[in-house]
Structure formats: C-alpha cells, structure tokens
N, C-alpha and C positions, 0 to 999 in steps of 0.2 A: 504494500500500500504506500510505502514511502515514495515509490516511483511517481505516484500521482498527487502527492501532497502539494507540490509547488503549482502545477497547472490547475488542480481542482480547488484548492483552498487559498493558498498564498496569493496567487495572481488575481483571483476573483475578489478577495478582500481588498487588496491594494487598489484594484480598479474601482471598487465601490467607494473607497476613501477618496480617490482622485476625482470621482464624479460628485463628491459632496453629499453622499447618501446617508451619512451618519450624523446624528445630533449628539454632541457630547453630554448634554444635560439629560436627554430622554433615553439614550441608549446605553448609558453607563452609570454604575453606582459605585461610589467611593466608600469603602469601609476601612477605617484606620489608614494604613499605608498601602492598601490594595485597591485595585480597580477591577470591577466585575461587569459583565454584561447584564443589563437589566432584562426584565421579561421582554420588553419591546426590542431590545438589542439582540436577544437570543432568536426571536422570531425573524428579525431582519437578517441575521447571519444564516439561518436555515434557508431563507428565501434566496439569498445570494448563492449558497451552496447548491441548492436544488436547480436553480436556473443554469448554473455552470454545468451541471450534470447533463443537461440536454444540448449544450453547445457541441458543435462538431469540429474535428481537427483531422488533418490528413495523417494517417499512421505511416511511419517510415518503413515498416515491414510489408504490409499488405498493399500499400500504395493508393488507398482511397480513404475518403473521410468517414469517420465514425463519431458517434457521440461519446463523450467522456465516460458515460455509464457503460456503453458497449465496449469501449477500449479496455476497461478494467477486466471485463469478462474475457476478452481476447488475450490479454496479457496472462491471465490465469491459465488459459489453455496453452499458450506458448511455454509457460513455466512447466506445465505437465509434460509437454513434448521434450523439454530440456531434460527432465528427470527420467524420461523413458527412452532416451537414446537419439534424439534429433537435436543436438546442441546448436547454438548460434543464433537463435531467433529471439529468445527472451531478452527483455530490457534493451531493445534497440530503438524504442520509442524516443523521439527527440522533438523538442518544441520548435527549434529553428534549424 
C-alpha cells in the first residue's frame, strides 16, 4: 500500500490545500499542543480520498489508464505473479 500513499493520499491532500478547500477554524481542532481533524475535516478528507480513488492514470506496465482503485487491484495481482515465478512486473508503476 505504501506504493500508493503518495498518489492516493499525499498528492490529493496537497492539491486540496492548494485549491483552498480547507478552513483552519472549521476543519481542525486544537487540543493542548496537538492539532486534530474535526468531524467536518474528517468528512472532507474522506471526500478528497474517495474522489482521488476514481481518478485515472496511465499505468506504466499495462500501458492504458486505470482508476487508482483499479490500479491497487492490478498491483496486487502483479505482486502475486512476482511471488509465483513471473518477476519484473510488480512496482513498476510511476507517476511521471
């Protein structure tokens, strides 16, 4: 899953910050020296995460576009092939 953390989560959250979608007062709660997502912030994060899941990207192994949700399934199948004797296909997914 770490293979998809950057494109599925990090890039989506940074893009939403750059678009000004977060409200510091409504989406975050400060407790002592810690900052947490409020209930509204959690809902917003889940929405950003789920929307990203439906976006498509061209996979470097198969050569055509897949949604990020489908790419995770494909990478799991490529990992299975790696373990059963067809090495070299798993983890070749690249963002650019």
